[in-house]
N, C-alpha and C positions, 0 to 999 in steps of 0.2 A: 562552476564547481564541473568538469569534466570528468563525467565519469564512463566514456567508452560508449561502445555501444552494442546492445543484446540484439540477439539474432531473432527475437521475437518482437523487438519496436523497430520503429524507421529507423534507416541508416543516421548513423550522426545524432542519435538522440541524447540530449543532455541535459537532466536534470538543473534546474536552476534554485539558486538558494532565496528563501522566501515564497517558496510555494509548497501547497497542500497537493499529490497526485491521488487519485482516484484509479486504482490498478484493476480493470476488471478482467477479471480471469476465475477459473475454477477453483482453481488450488495457487497459492502464493508463491510460485517457481520464479516468476520474472520480478516479482517485487522482491524476494529474497537476494534474486540476481545482482539487480540494482542497490540492494541494501549494502551486499558484499563489497560490492565496487567502489560505494562513498567509503568503507571503513577503510579498504585499500588505499583511500587517497587521501586519509589522515582524519576522517570524519568520528568523532565520538559517536556510539552508536546505543540506542536505546529500544528494545523490542517489548510490546507490551502485547501479550497473547494469551489465547486459550489452550495453545498445547503446551504441554508438561517440558518444562523447562531442560529435566536431563535429556528426554527424549530429543529435542528441538538441539541441543549443545552436541548431540552424538551424530546428529545427521548433518547440522551445517557449521561452517567454522566461524562462528563469531567473534573469536579473539576476546577483549577484554570487556564486550560489549555489557550493558546492564540488560538484565532480562526480567520482565516482569510477568506474574501470573494472573491471568483472570480466573479466580476461583475462590468458592466459597470457605475453603479450608484455609484455617487460621496459620499463619506461619511467616516467616522473613522472606521478602521478595513475591508476596502474594497479594492480590487487592480483590477483594468483593466487587464482584462487576456490577453490582447494582449503586455502590459508593462511586457516584461520577466524581462529586466533588474532589474526592480521595485521587480517584484517577488524575484527575484535571492538576491536582497539586504537584503530585509526582511529576509527570511529564513537564509543568512548568518549569518546577524548581529544576530539573535534568537540564533543560533547555537553556535558561540562565546561568547556569554552573558551567555550560560548556559552548563557547559561544559559536563552534564551527562542529556543529551537532545533525544528526541524521536520526529519525524516529519511525518505527515501522509499527503501525498498529495495526495487528493482526486479530481478528475477532469481533469486526463491528457487527455482522451478522448476528453474532452470539449477543453482543450490549442490547442490539434493537429487540431481539427475543426477550429480556430480559426487564427492559425498561421503555416506556414508549418510542416509536420512533420520532415523533415531534421533540421529545427531550434529547433523543441522540443528535437529529440535526441541530439544535440548538449548541449541543456539546460542540459538534464537529465547526460549527461556526465559534466558538469560544478557542478553540485548539488552532484555529486558522491564524484567527488575529496573534495568538501568541507566536507563532511560525513565522508569519511575515514580520513583526515589529522585531525579532530576534534574528533574521535573514537566515533560518535553517531550512532542513529541507524534512517533510513527512513524507510517508508512504504509505496509503491505506489500501488494501488487497480487499477485494468486495466480489463476490459470486454474483452475477446480476441476475441469476435467477431466483435469487432470494428474496428478492424485492421487487414490489410493484414498479409500473412503468413511472409512473408518479413520482416516487420515491426516487429512484434512481435518477431521474430528471433535476432532481430538487440538490442530489446530492453532486451531479455533474456540473450544476451552474455553480455552487459554492467551493468546487475543487477543479483542479485540471483532470480532466477524464483521459486515461490512457487506455488502449484497449489493443493487448499484444496481439500478434498473428499465431494461430495455432500452426502446427505442423500439416495439418490439413488442408489449410488453407493455400492458395496459389500465391507465389510471391509475386510481387507488383512488377519484377525484373520481366515475365512472361505471360505476357497476356495471350499468346497463341501458343497452347501445348506442342510439343514435338510431335505427341503420337494423335492428336487430334489437329490436324493442320484444316486449315480454312474453319475452324471454331471459334468463335471469338466468346471469351469468358468475362462476365462480369465480376469484378472485385467489390468487395464491399459492401453487397446488395441484401445483405441480411437484415431484418427488421430490426428496430431497435427498439 
């Protein structure tokens, strides 16, 4: 699957089918960029989100993709966030019905806050198995500030972590800044 490159990701980044990507960013901007690229490449899309679907659809061009809202409110296109089995069933049914699919699970922090972390880790392992066996792509944004180091490390172990560059970080192309002649900057030297 060739999705092109996003300016916040390494040049030439192409998500591979059969992978779950943990995109570590405060807001899921890069995640939605990757999702949009997949939709443009002919993938069928599913978004499971905490955001109100009408607002999300007004802000993003999601085409004909399916959007499921994580909420306690009853109705069509809505799932109770504590009903992990139902979420799993809907994601699995979508993936199996759409061989070339991309799933965006936006709201992992919310799911963790309502369920136990261990239960959500088990859920993510099961989702990963569904993604791998059906060779689709899954994007899971997470704000790394919302979980502890141990929890983040366990998520990174079970998924492929992506850490987009922010606009404030220097690009890899310029180690020496033009204003700071003779000053060497360390790249990616932040604590994890």
